[in-house]
VMD Tcl script that draws the C-alpha trace (Angstrom):
set ca {
  {121.90 97.88 -20.72}
  {120.66 100.91 -22.11}
  {120.60 103.99 -20.26}
  {117.15 104.30 -20.19}
  {117.25 100.68 -18.31}
  {119.63 102.05 -15.74}
  {117.57 105.13 -14.78}
  {114.51 103.32 -13.86}
  {116.76 100.62 -11.72}
  {117.80 103.72 -9.99}
  {114.58 105.50 -9.74}
  {113.24 102.27 -8.57}
  {115.63 101.69 -5.49}
  {115.15 105.68 -4.86}
  {111.27 105.08 -4.82}
  {112.09 102.00 -2.73}
  {113.95 104.39 -0.02}
  {111.34 106.56 0.44}
  {108.61 103.94 1.18}
  {110.94 102.54 3.81}
  {111.50 106.43 5.12}
  {107.73 106.90 5.23}
  {106.98 103.69 6.92}
  {109.81 104.49 9.25}
  {107.87 107.91 9.78}
  {104.60 106.32 10.82}
  {105.86 103.87 13.67}
  {103.99 104.23 16.69}
  {105.92 104.77 20.27}
  {104.93 100.92 20.95}
  {106.36 100.14 17.09}
  {109.20 101.53 18.39}
  {109.44 100.06 21.57}
  {109.88 96.62 19.93}
  {113.30 97.53 17.98}
  {116.32 95.73 19.04}
  {117.39 99.42 19.55}
  {114.68 100.92 21.61}
  {114.97 104.86 21.91}
  {115.68 106.82 24.95}
  {113.08 109.29 24.23}
  {110.75 110.51 21.57}
  {112.56 109.59 18.26}
  {113.45 106.87 15.60}
  {116.65 104.68 15.62}
  {117.18 105.49 11.91}
  {115.57 107.80 9.08}
  {115.58 107.26 5.81}
  {115.26 109.82 2.75}
  {115.72 109.17 -0.74}
  {119.15 106.75 -0.97}
  {120.41 107.97 2.28}
  {119.81 107.01 5.76}
  {120.85 108.52 9.43}
  {120.65 107.34 12.42}
  {120.32 108.51 16.04}
  {122.98 109.01 18.47}
  {123.66 105.18 19.67}
  {125.34 104.58 23.16}
  {126.97 101.23 24.02}
  {123.58 99.27 25.09}
  {122.32 95.99 24.86}
  {118.74 95.13 25.29}
  {118.47 98.56 25.84}
  {120.64 98.58 28.81}
  {123.64 100.86 28.69}
  {126.61 98.51 29.76}
  {129.82 100.99 30.19}
  {129.13 104.31 32.13}
  {131.45 107.13 32.65}
  {134.14 109.25 31.49}
  {137.30 107.98 29.21}
  {140.52 108.97 30.89}
  {138.73 108.46 34.41}
  {136.38 105.98 34.96}
  {136.88 103.80 31.75}
  {140.19 103.16 30.11}
  {140.93 103.44 26.23}
  {140.53 99.96 25.50}
  {137.22 99.33 27.13}
  {136.01 103.04 25.24}
  {137.14 101.28 22.15}
  {135.01 97.82 22.72}
  {132.29 100.59 23.57}
  {132.02 102.57 20.67}
  {132.74 98.77 18.53}
  {129.14 98.19 20.67}
  {127.46 101.34 19.84}
  {128.50 101.24 16.03}
  {126.67 97.76 16.08}
  {123.66 99.50 17.44}
  {123.67 101.96 14.79}
  {124.15 98.95 12.23}
  {121.23 96.81 13.78}
  {119.13 100.41 13.51}
  {119.58 100.89 9.79}
  {119.08 96.86 9.39}
  {115.35 97.46 10.87}
  {114.99 100.25 8.70}
  {115.73 99.13 5.59}
  {115.27 95.49 5.69}
  {119.30 94.00 5.47}
  {122.86 95.69 5.40}
  {123.42 93.87 1.97}
  {122.76 97.48 -0.06}
  {124.19 99.74 2.69}
  {127.19 101.78 2.08}
  {128.33 103.61 5.18}
  {129.45 106.82 4.25}
  {130.02 109.76 7.50}
  {130.81 108.54 11.39}
  {130.91 110.59 13.86}
  {132.39 109.11 17.09}
  {131.51 111.28 20.55}
  {133.89 110.74 23.43}
  {133.43 111.62 26.86}
  {136.80 112.36 28.39}
  {138.72 114.23 30.49}
  {140.10 117.43 30.01}
  {143.68 116.96 28.39}
  {142.67 113.80 26.92}
  {143.63 113.19 23.10}
  {143.15 109.90 21.99}
  {139.57 109.71 20.33}
  {140.84 108.74 17.12}
  {142.05 105.47 19.07}
  {138.07 105.22 20.58}
  {136.92 105.85 17.37}
  {139.01 102.83 15.78}
  {136.86 100.79 17.67}
  {133.84 101.73 15.82}
  {135.27 101.98 12.46}
  {136.82 98.17 13.32}
  {133.52 97.05 13.81}
  {131.64 98.70 10.51}
  {134.85 96.96 8.29}
  {133.99 93.70 9.72}
  {130.18 93.93 9.38}
  {130.35 95.53 5.92}
  {133.96 95.42 4.55}
  {135.28 97.65 2.04}
  {131.64 99.35 1.80}
  {132.45 100.29 5.66}
  {135.50 102.43 5.42}
  {134.16 105.91 6.31}
  {134.94 109.77 6.28}
  {134.77 110.22 10.03}
  {135.05 112.49 13.08}
  {136.11 111.99 16.34}
  {134.86 114.41 19.01}
  {135.75 115.23 22.34}
  {132.84 116.16 24.85}
  {131.99 116.77 28.25}
  {129.47 114.03 28.75}
  {126.83 112.08 27.02}
  {123.62 110.78 27.88}
  {123.36 108.24 30.59}
  {126.60 108.91 31.40}
  {127.67 106.92 28.34}
  {131.35 107.12 27.48}
  {130.27 107.08 23.48}
  {127.87 107.75 21.18}
  {128.37 107.51 17.63}
  {126.55 108.69 14.93}
  {126.19 106.91 11.19}
  {124.92 108.13 7.72}
  {125.06 105.59 4.79}
  {123.82 105.16 1.26}
  {121.39 102.37 0.69}
  {119.82 100.48 -2.44}
  {121.21 101.58 -5.82}
  {123.70 104.43 -4.52}
  {125.35 102.24 -2.05}
}
mol new
graphics top color blue
foreach p $ca { graphics top sphere $p radius 0.5 }
foreach p [lrange $ca 0 end-1] q [lrange $ca 1 end] { graphics top cylinder $p $q radius 0.2 }
display resetview
């Protein structure tokens, strides 16, 4: 394959990513309501720009309903928080799949896990491991990411965890 043909393949993938992003940006509120991960406000679950996709913050919801509430270290134990992080990242992957068509050409890059925890809680990385495990399970090697685990006082709707994911799509994945 010549360098010229590789360049056009990459450009085509980039153009397809831009087309998907433009399509996602044109969604109406009723379109957003039909997603498997319905937004809890005036935003879309994921946005594509070029060969990258960013998810909105995802909490542990099923069919739009928060399934775990509370503060880690008080109302929520470590094992439950890990499971909640796994559910939240599953929602982020669903948002990406709905936006780009599937997960076949997706390479996860950066995961941020926010943990609502009591003062003095220091096991944020152990909570984030629940999300990392689901990424590896669903994406294999493409699911190994750079990651941050951040402690916060509260999260939307009383969720114990919230995740954000940045991924490459198409030719760059």
